Structure formats: structure tokens, C-alpha cells
DRENDO-1510 file (C-alpha; in Angstrom, 1 decimal, always signed):
<recs>
REC; n; res; u; v; w
REC; 1; UNK; -29.7; -3.8; +13.6 .
REC; 2; UNK; -28.7; -1.8; +16.6 .
REC; 3; UNK; -28.2; +2.0; +16.1 .
REC; 4; UNK; -26.2; +3.8; +18.7 .
REC; 5; UNK; -27.8; +7.1; +19.7 .
REC; 6; UNK; -26.0; +10.4; +19.2 .
REC; 7; UNK; -26.7; +14.0; +18.4 .
REC; 8; UNK; -26.4; +13.5; +14.7 .
REC; 9; UNK; -28.9; +10.6; +14.7 .
REC; 10; UNK; -31.5; +12.7; +16.6 .
REC; 11; UNK; -31.5; +15.4; +14.0 .
REC; 12; UNK; -31.8; +13.5; +10.8 .
REC; 13; UNK; -34.7; +11.5; +9.4 .
REC; 14; UNK; -33.0; +8.1; +8.7 .
REC; 15; UNK; -35.5; +5.6; +10.0 .
REC; 16; UNK; -36.6; +4.5; +6.6 .
REC; 17; UNK; -33.1; +3.3; +5.5 .
REC; 18; UNK; -33.0; +0.8; +8.3 .
REC; 19; UNK; -36.4; -0.8; +7.4 .
REC; 20; UNK; -35.5; -4.1; +5.7 .
REC; 21; UNK; -39.1; -5.5; +5.7 .
REC; 22; UNK; -41.1; -2.6; +4.3 .
REC; 23; UNK; -40.5; -3.0; +0.6 .
REC; 24; UNK; -42.9; -0.3; -0.4 .
REC; 25; UNK; -41.2; +2.3; +1.8 .
REC; 26; UNK; -37.8; +1.2; +0.6 .
REC; 27; UNK; -38.9; +1.7; -3.1 .
REC; 28; UNK; -40.2; +5.2; -2.3 .
REC; 29; UNK; -36.9; +6.1; -0.6 .
REC; 30; UNK; -34.8; +4.7; -3.5 .
REC; 31; UNK; -37.0; +6.7; -6.0 .
REC; 32; UNK; -36.4; +9.8; -4.0 .
REC; 33; UNK; -32.6; +9.2; -4.1 .
REC; 34; UNK; -32.7; +8.7; -7.8 .
REC; 35; UNK; -34.2; +12.2; -8.2 .
REC; 36; UNK; -31.7; +13.5; -5.7 .
REC; 37; UNK; -28.8; +12.4; -7.9 .
REC; 38; UNK; -30.5; +13.3; -11.2 .
REC; 39; UNK; -31.1; +16.9; -10.1 .
REC; 40; UNK; -27.7; +17.2; -8.4 .
REC; 41; UNK; -26.0; +20.5; -8.5 .
REC; 42; UNK; -22.5; +20.2; -10.0 .
REC; 43; UNK; -21.2; +22.4; -7.2 .
REC; 44; UNK; -22.7; +20.3; -4.5 .
REC; 45; UNK; -20.2; +19.1; -2.0 .
REC; 46; UNK; -18.3; +15.8; -1.8 .
REC; 47; UNK; -18.9; +14.1; +1.5 .
REC; 48; UNK; -16.2; +12.3; +3.6 .
REC; 49; UNK; -16.8; +10.2; +6.6 .
REC; 50; UNK; -14.5; +8.6; +9.2 .
REC; 51; UNK; -14.8; +7.5; +12.8 .
REC; 52; UNK; -12.5; +10.4; +13.7 .
REC; 53; UNK; -10.0; +12.7; +12.0 .
REC; 54; UNK; -8.0; +10.0; +10.1 .
REC; 55; UNK; -10.0; +10.5; +6.9 .
REC; 56; UNK; -8.6; +14.0; +6.7 .
REC; 57; UNK; -5.5; +12.3; +5.1 .
REC; 58; UNK; -7.8; +11.3; +2.2 .
REC; 59; UNK; -9.3; +14.8; +2.1 .
REC; 60; UNK; -5.8; +16.2; +1.6 .
REC; 61; UNK; -5.2; +14.0; -1.5 .
REC; 62; UNK; -8.6; +15.0; -2.8 .
REC; 63; UNK; -8.1; +18.7; -2.2 .
REC; 64; UNK; -4.7; +18.6; -4.0 .
REC; 65; UNK; -6.2; +16.9; -7.1 .
REC; 66; UNK; -9.6; +18.6; -7.0 .
REC; 67; UNK; -9.1; +22.0; -5.3 .
REC; 68; UNK; -12.2; +23.5; -6.9 .
REC; 69; UNK; -14.6; +21.0; -5.3 .
REC; 70; UNK; -16.5; +21.6; -2.1 .
REC; 71; UNK; -16.1; +19.2; +0.8 .
REC; 72; UNK; -18.0; +18.4; +4.0 .
REC; 73; UNK; -16.4; +16.1; +6.5 .
REC; 74; UNK; -18.3; +14.0; +9.1 .
REC; 75; UNK; -16.2; +12.8; +12.0 .
REC; 76; UNK; -17.9; +10.3; +14.4 .
REC; 77; UNK; -15.8; +11.4; +17.3 .
REC; 78; UNK; -18.5; +10.2; +19.7 .
REC; 79; UNK; -17.8; +6.6; +18.7 .
REC; 80; UNK; -14.1; +6.6; +17.7 .
REC; 81; UNK; -12.4; +4.2; +17.2 .
REC; 82; UNK; -14.4; +1.7; +15.0 .
REC; 83; UNK; -11.7; -0.9; +14.9 .
REC; 84; UNK; -12.7; -2.6; +18.1 .
REC; 85; UNK; -16.5; -2.6; +17.4 .
REC; 86; UNK; -18.5; -5.5; +16.0 .
REC; 87; UNK; -19.7; -5.6; +12.5 .
REC; 88; UNK; -23.4; -4.7; +13.3 .
REC; 89; UNK; -22.3; -1.6; +15.2 .
REC; 90; UNK; -20.0; -0.5; +12.4 .
REC; 91; UNK; -22.8; -0.9; +9.8 .
REC; 92; UNK; -25.3; +1.1; +11.9 .
REC; 93; UNK; -22.9; +3.9; +12.5 .
REC; 94; UNK; -21.8; +4.0; +8.9 .
REC; 95; UNK; -25.4; +4.2; +7.6 .
REC; 96; UNK; -26.1; +7.0; +10.1 .
REC; 97; UNK; -23.1; +9.0; +8.8 .
REC; 98; UNK; -23.9; +8.4; +5.1 .
REC; 99; UNK; -27.5; +9.4; +5.6 .
REC; 100; UNK; -26.3; +12.6; +7.3 .
REC; 101; UNK; -24.1; +13.4; +4.4 .
REC; 102; UNK; -26.9; +12.6; +2.0 .
REC; 103; UNK; -29.1; +15.1; +3.8 .
REC; 104; UNK; -26.5; +17.7; +3.2 .
REC; 105; UNK; -26.9; +17.3; -0.5 .
REC; 106; UNK; -23.6; +15.5; -1.2 .
REC; 107; UNK; -23.1; +14.4; -4.8 .
REC; 108; UNK; -20.5; +11.7; -3.9 .
REC; 109; UNK; -19.5; +10.2; -0.6 .
REC; 110; UNK; -16.1; +8.8; +0.4 .
REC; 111; UNK; -16.2; +6.3; +3.3 .
REC; 112; UNK; -12.7; +7.4; +4.4 .
REC; 113; UNK; -12.5; +4.7; +7.0 .
REC; 114; UNK; -11.1; +1.2; +6.3 .
REC; 115; UNK; -13.1; -0.4; +9.1 .
REC; 116; UNK; -16.3; +1.1; +7.9 .
REC; 117; UNK; -15.5; +0.1; +4.3 .
REC; 118; UNK; -14.7; -3.4; +5.3 .
REC; 119; UNK; -18.0; -4.0; +7.0 .
REC; 120; UNK; -20.5; -1.5; +5.6 .
REC; 121; UNK; -19.5; -0.4; +2.1 .
REC; 122; UNK; -21.8; -2.8; +0.2 .
REC; 123; UNK; -24.9; -2.2; +2.4 .
REC; 124; UNK; -24.4; +1.6; +2.0 .
REC; 125; UNK; -24.3; +1.2; -1.7 .
REC; 126; UNK; -27.5; -0.9; -1.6 .
REC; 127; UNK; -29.3; +1.8; +0.3 .
REC; 128; UNK; -28.1; +4.5; -2.1 .
REC; 129; UNK; -28.0; +2.8; -5.5 .
REC; 130; UNK; -27.5; +6.0; -7.5 .
REC; 131; UNK; -25.2; +7.8; -5.2 .
REC; 132; UNK; -21.5; +7.2; -6.0 .
REC; 133; UNK; -19.9; +5.9; -2.8 .
REC; 134; UNK; -16.2; +5.2; -2.7 .
REC; 135; UNK; -14.7; +2.9; +0.0 .
REC; 136; UNK; -11.2; +2.1; +1.1 .
REC; 137; UNK; -9.1; -1.0; +1.2 .
REC; 138; UNK; -5.5; -1.2; +2.2 .
REC; 139; UNK; -3.1; -0.7; -0.7 .
REC; 140; UNK; -1.9; -4.3; -0.8 .
REC; 141; UNK; -1.7; -4.5; -4.6 .
REC; 142; UNK; +0.9; -1.8; -5.2 .
REC; 143; UNK; +2.9; -3.2; -2.2 .
REC; 144; UNK; +2.9; -6.7; -3.6 .
REC; 145; UNK; +3.9; -5.4; -7.0 .
REC; 146; UNK; +6.8; -3.4; -5.5 .
REC; 147; UNK; +8.0; -6.1; -3.1 .
REC; 148; UNK; +11.3; -7.7; -3.8 .
REC; 149; UNK; +11.4; -9.9; -0.7 .
REC; 150; UNK; +7.9; -11.3; -1.2 .
REC; 151; UNK; +6.8; -10.2; +2.3 .
REC; 152; UNK; +4.7; -7.2; +3.0 .
REC; 153; UNK; +3.0; -6.0; +6.2 .
REC; 154; UNK; -0.4; -4.3; +6.7 .
REC; 155; UNK; -0.9; -2.0; +9.7 .
REC; 156; UNK; -4.7; -1.7; +10.3 .
REC; 157; UNK; -7.4; -1.9; +12.8 .
REC; 158; UNK; -8.8; -5.2; +14.0 .
REC; 159; UNK; -12.0; -4.6; +12.0 .
REC; 160; UNK; -10.1; -4.0; +8.8 .
REC; 161; UNK; -7.8; -6.9; +9.3 .
REC; 162; UNK; -10.7; -9.3; +9.9 .
REC; 163; UNK; -12.9; -7.8; +7.1 .
REC; 164; UNK; -13.6; -9.6; +3.8 .
REC; 165; UNK; -12.3; -6.8; +1.6 .
REC; 166; UNK; -8.7; -7.2; +2.7 .
REC; 167; UNK; -8.9; -11.0; +2.6 .
REC; 168; UNK; -10.3; -10.8; -1.0 .
REC; 169; UNK; -7.4; -8.6; -2.1 .
REC; 170; UNK; -4.9; -10.9; -0.4 .
REC; 171; UNK; -6.5; -14.0; -2.1 .
REC; 172; UNK; -6.5; -12.4; -5.6 .
REC; 173; UNK; -3.3; -10.4; -5.5 .
REC; 174; UNK; -0.8; -11.6; -2.9 .
REC; 175; UNK; -1.4; -15.4; -2.8 .
REC; 176; UNK; -1.1; -16.1; -6.6 .
REC; 177; UNK; +2.3; -14.3; -6.6 .
REC; 178; UNK; +3.5; -16.2; -3.5 .
REC; 179; UNK; +3.7; -13.0; -1.4 .
REC; 180; UNK; +3.3; -13.3; +2.3 .
REC; 181; UNK; +1.1; -10.7; +4.0 .
REC; 182; UNK; +1.6; -10.1; +7.7 .
REC; 183; UNK; -1.3; -8.4; +9.5 .
REC; 184; UNK; -0.4; -6.1; +12.4 .
REC; 185; UNK; -2.8; -4.3; +14.9 .
REC; 186; UNK; -2.0; -1.9; +17.7 .
REC; 187; UNK; -5.1; -0.5; +19.4 .
REC; 188; UNK; -3.1; +2.6; +20.6 .
REC; 189; UNK; -2.2; +3.9; +17.1 .
REC; 190; UNK; -5.6; +5.7; +16.4 .
REC; 191; UNK; -5.8; +7.3; +19.8 .
REC; 192; UNK; -2.1; +8.3; +19.4 .
REC; 193; UNK; -3.0; +10.2; +16.2 .
REC; 194; UNK; -6.0; +11.8; +17.8 .
REC; 195; UNK; -3.8; +13.1; +20.6 .
REC; 196; UNK; -1.3; +14.7; +18.1 .
REC; 197; UNK; +1.3; +11.9; +17.9 .
REC; 198; UNK; +3.7; +12.8; +20.7 .
REC; 199; UNK; +7.0; +11.2; +19.7 .
REC; 200; UNK; +8.1; +10.5; +23.3 .
REC; 201; UNK; +5.0; +8.4; +24.1 .
REC; 202; UNK; +5.0; +4.6; +24.7 .
REC; 203; UNK; +3.0; +4.1; +21.5 .
REC; 204; UNK; +5.8; +5.9; +19.5 .
REC; 205; UNK; +8.4; +3.7; +21.1 .
REC; 206; UNK; +6.4; +0.5; +20.4 .
REC; 207; UNK; +6.1; +1.5; +16.7 .
REC; 208; UNK; +9.9; +2.1; +16.5 .
REC; 209; UNK; +10.5; -1.4; +17.9 .
REC; 210; UNK; +7.9; -3.0; +15.6 .
REC; 211; UNK; +9.7; -1.5; +12.5 .
REC; 212; UNK; +12.8; -3.4; +13.6 .
REC; 213; UNK; +10.9; -6.6; +14.0 .
REC; 214; UNK; +9.3; -6.2; +10.5 .
REC; 215; UNK; +12.8; -5.7; +9.0 .
REC; 216; UNK; +14.1; -8.8; +10.7 .
REC; 217; UNK; +11.3; -10.8; +9.2 .
REC; 218; UNK; +12.3; -9.5; +5.7 .
REC; 219; UNK; +9.3; -7.2; +5.2 .
REC; 220; UNK; +10.2; -4.6; +2.6 .
REC; 221; UNK; +6.7; -3.0; +2.0 .
REC; 222; UNK; +4.7; -1.5; +4.9 .
REC; 223; UNK; +1.0; -0.7; +4.1 .
REC; 224; UNK; -0.7; +1.9; +6.2 .
REC; 225; UNK; -4.2; +0.4; +6.2 .
REC; 226; UNK; -6.0; +3.0; +8.3 .
REC; 227; UNK; -6.7; +6.6; +7.3 .
REC; 228; UNK; -5.3; +7.8; +10.6 .
REC; 229; UNK; -1.9; +6.2; +9.8 .
REC; 230; UNK; -0.7; +8.5; +6.9 .
REC; 231; UNK; -0.5; +11.3; +9.5 .
REC; 232; UNK; +2.5; +9.4; +11.1 .
REC; 233; UNK; +4.0; +8.4; +7.7 .
REC; 234; UNK; +6.8; +11.0; +8.1 .
REC; 235; UNK; +7.5; +9.6; +11.6 .
REC; 236; UNK; +7.8; +6.1; +10.1 .
REC; 237; UNK; +9.9; +7.1; +7.2 .
REC; 238; UNK; +12.3; +9.0; +9.5 .
REC; 239; UNK; +12.7; +6.0; +11.7 .
REC; 240; UNK; +13.3; +3.8; +8.7 .
REC; 241; UNK; +16.1; +6.1; +7.5 .
REC; 242; UNK; +17.5; +6.4; +11.0 .
REC; 243; UNK; +17.6; +2.6; +11.5 .
REC; 244; UNK; +18.8; +2.1; +7.9 .
REC; 245; UNK; +16.0; -0.3; +7.1 .
REC; 246; UNK; +15.1; -1.5; +3.6 .
REC; 247; UNK; +11.5; -0.8; +3.7 .
REC; 248; UNK; +9.0; +1.4; +1.8 .
REC; 249; UNK; +5.7; +2.9; +3.1 .
REC; 250; UNK; +2.5; +2.7; +1.1 .
REC; 251; UNK; -0.9; +4.3; +1.6 .
REC; 252; UNK; -4.0; +4.4; -0.6 .
REC; 253; UNK; -4.9; +8.1; -0.5 .
REC; 254; UNK; -3.6; +9.0; -3.9 .
REC; 255; UNK; -5.5; +6.1; -5.6 .
REC; 256; UNK; -8.8; +7.1; -3.8 .
REC; 257; UNK; -8.4; +10.7; -5.1 .
REC; 258; UNK; -7.9; +9.4; -8.6 .
REC; 259; UNK; -11.0; +7.2; -8.3 .
REC; 260; UNK; -13.1; +10.1; -7.1 .
REC; 261; UNK; -12.0; +12.2; -10.0 .
REC; 262; UNK; -12.8; +9.5; -12.5 .
REC; 263; UNK; -16.3; +9.0; -11.0 .
REC; 264; UNK; -17.1; +12.7; -11.1 .
REC; 265; UNK; -16.1; +12.8; -14.8 .
REC; 266; UNK; -18.1; +9.6; -15.6 .
REC; 267; UNK; -21.2; +10.8; -13.8 .
REC; 268; UNK; -20.8; +14.4; -15.1 .
REC; 269; UNK; -20.7; +15.7; -11.6 .
REC; 270; UNK; -17.5; +17.7; -11.7 .
REC; 271; UNK; -17.7; +21.2; -10.3 .
REC; 272; UNK; -18.5; +23.9; -12.8 .
REC; 273; UNK; -15.5; +26.2; -13.6 .
REC; 274; UNK; -15.1; +29.7; -14.9 .
REC; 275; UNK; -16.1; +30.0; -18.6 .
REC; 276; UNK; -12.8; +31.7; -19.5 .
REC; 277; UNK; -10.8; +28.7; -18.6 .
REC; 278; UNK; -11.1; +25.1; -19.6 .
REC; 279; UNK; -11.1; +22.5; -16.8 .
REC; 280; UNK; -7.4; +21.5; -17.2 .
REC; 281; UNK; -6.2; +25.1; -17.1 .
REC; 282; UNK; -8.3; +26.1; -14.1 .
REC; 283; UNK; -7.3; +23.0; -12.2 .
REC; 284; UNK; -3.6; +23.5; -12.9 .
REC; 285; UNK; -3.8; +27.2; -11.8 .
REC; 286; UNK; -5.7; +26.3; -8.7 .
REC; 287; UNK; -3.2; +23.6; -7.6 .
REC; 288; UNK; -0.3; +25.9; -8.4 .
REC; 289; UNK; -1.8; +28.6; -6.1 .
REC; 290; UNK; -3.0; +26.1; -3.5 .
REC; 291; UNK; -6.5; +27.6; -3.8 .
REC; 292; UNK; -9.0; +25.4; -2.0 .
REC; 293; UNK; -12.6; +25.6; -1.1 .
REC; 294; UNK; -13.3; +25.8; +2.7 .
REC; 295; UNK; -13.6; +22.4; +4.4 .
REC; 296; UNK; -16.8; +22.1; +6.4 .
REC; 297; UNK; -16.1; +20.0; +9.4 .
REC; 298; UNK; -18.7; +18.3; +11.6 .
REC; 299; UNK; -18.0; +16.2; +14.7 .
REC; 300; UNK; -20.6; +14.1; +16.5 .
REC; 301; UNK; -18.7; +15.1; +19.7 .
REC; 302; UNK; -16.9; +18.4; +19.8 .
REC; 303; UNK; -13.7; +18.7; +21.8 .
REC; 304; UNK; -11.7; +21.8; +22.2 .
REC; 305; UNK; -8.5; +19.9; +21.3 .
REC; 306; UNK; -9.8; +19.9; +17.7 .
REC; 307; UNK; -9.2; +23.6; +17.5 .
REC; 308; UNK; -5.4; +23.0; +17.7 .
REC; 309; UNK; -5.2; +19.6; +16.1 .
REC; 310; UNK; -7.1; +20.2; +12.8 .
REC; 311; UNK; -5.0; +23.2; +11.6 .
REC; 312; UNK; -1.9; +21.2; +12.4 .
REC; 313; UNK; -3.0; +18.2; +10.4 .
REC; 314; UNK; -4.6; +20.1; +7.5 .
REC; 315; UNK; -1.9; +22.8; +7.0 .
REC; 316; UNK; -2.1; +26.5; +6.3 .
REC; 317; UNK; -3.6; +26.1; +2.8 .
REC; 318; UNK; -7.0; +24.6; +4.1 .
REC; 319; UNK; -9.7; +27.1; +5.1 .
REC; 320; UNK; -11.7; +25.4; +7.8 .
REC; 321; UNK; -15.3; +26.0; +8.8 .
REC; 322; UNK; -17.1; +24.1; +11.6 .
REC; 323; UNK; -20.6; +22.9; +10.9 .
REC; 324; UNK; -23.3; +23.8; +13.4 .
REC; 325; UNK; -27.0; +23.2; +13.4 .
REC; 326; UNK; -29.3; +26.2; +13.0 .
REC; 327; UNK; -30.9; +25.6; +16.4 .
REC; 328; UNK; -27.5; +25.4; +18.2 .
</recs>
């Protein structure tokens, strides 16, 4: 398995997780990880990983439902986007990211990247058997259930559209109901989000035209199958209204947040709360006041454009801290 070199890889000790032949070493590593989870601090952070900033859309759902939790975000901006990479590259980069988050003491990790989930979720879970790892799959099921025309579309990266996770969902959910699923890929959508989504760009115009084509084909449910895409959800909905199209937009962020909350409770890993308030009361008060723990953000390649883009995407209620190594 080829591992792309980057600054994060050079600063973590991850060689053991890539050794498929040394069973003794692997057993020792797994034993260490069992202890890592068993001794986990309830207030340890939740880790999120994406090839870029798209996974922040998932973070926003998490922060809304679980504002008292701590979060650390790993953005592999050195290798974004993943959608055009081959499966082995995606696996290697994903394992590097998960190992980095593991080294930060994360109690649960969300692979907030559909491409990485499609190709590397299972291998990540194999390497970290006692660490809860949540992956993403496009929200085809709710789209199929809501569709009246029997035709839905999935916007996603090439890696996600060609992955087995999506095909499995289509085979088990869409096909039995006779629902047609159209797959659509535009390689410019992720870079467009990373650039701040200028609405006068060629990519924006292409998206407007594609919505018209979807409507002509009778598509009434549009699934945003990449974590970057919810950031232009408002743009899409405005265009749907302006063009008077009968189409709904679906993303999976809410379901992922609910899944994380369930896993924290099941594994008794929820953040400790003040003794004077029970969990429900504290959570309700925190959400009402928009109180959030600071988001720790790490990028494998720093760009000054992040200083403007991140506050814009995250909103005023998200305190933001950049991660830096002690020797930097």
C-alpha cells in the first residue's frame, strides 16, 4: 500500500498499522488500542476527518446536537480532492488521518468524507477495532422514501459513485422499490466550495443548468453525496425556487450526528456535565445559548485563504483554534 508523504505523516508513528504481515506487532498494537479506549476520558475530543473543509458541514450538525463535546478536525488540504484518486491512495491517506486523530486521544472518529468512507471505512475499523468510527454514505434511503416520481439523483465524487457502499444502498433500498438512481459527478464542485462558492463562476452556471436537466428527467429528490456539497445547499434551494422546480434537497449530516450521539451513549463516552444539571437540561440550555467548545482545526497544508473561509462557513457561534505542533 502506497503512502503519500506529508507533514502529518512525518510527525506521527503510524508504521505499525500498515504492517499486514507482522501478526505479533499487529496484536500488540490492537492491545494498546483496547487500553486506549478502556481508559478514555469522557471529555476527550471527537475527531473528524475530510480531504478538505467539506466535513465541516458534518461538524455543524454535531455541534448543534452535542455542543458540550470537544472536537478536533483534520483537513487533508495537501491532497484534496480525494474523489479522483484511486482506491489504494484513498485507503493510505485515510489511515494516516485516522492514526493522527487517534494520537490526539480522540474517543470517537467521524470519517466525514464520502470518498474515504466508500473505500477505507472497513479497513480503518479493522485497524481500530475498539475505537468507534462513523462513516458516511449518501442519503439515498430517505430520498427514495420521499420520492413520488420514483427517480432520484445523487451528486457525489467519482470515488463515492464508484464505491461499494453506495451500490449496496441502491441495491437494498432503491432497486426493490423500483426507484431509479441517477449518479452525477462534476469535478469542479469541490474546488468551487474550497474557493468560497462564487455565484458568478462557470461552475455555478453549470449547476444551475444541471438542475434544469434533472427536473426534465423527472427527478424530485436531489441527494448531496459529498460533505462539501451542503455548503451550497442554500444556493441549490434558491435556484429550485427561482426556476419553480419540484425537487427536494437531501443531505446526511443530521443522521450522522444522531448516530454519533447514540454511539457515545452506548459506549458511555458522553462528555461529563455539571453536577447541578442533568444531561438533557444542560444540552437544552447549551443549544439555546449556542454555547460550543472551540473547534481545533488542523490542515496538512495551510493556506491563508482559510482565515477568511473558515469563519464564513462555520458562522459566528463557532470558536476556532488552529492546531500547531510544539516544534513549529
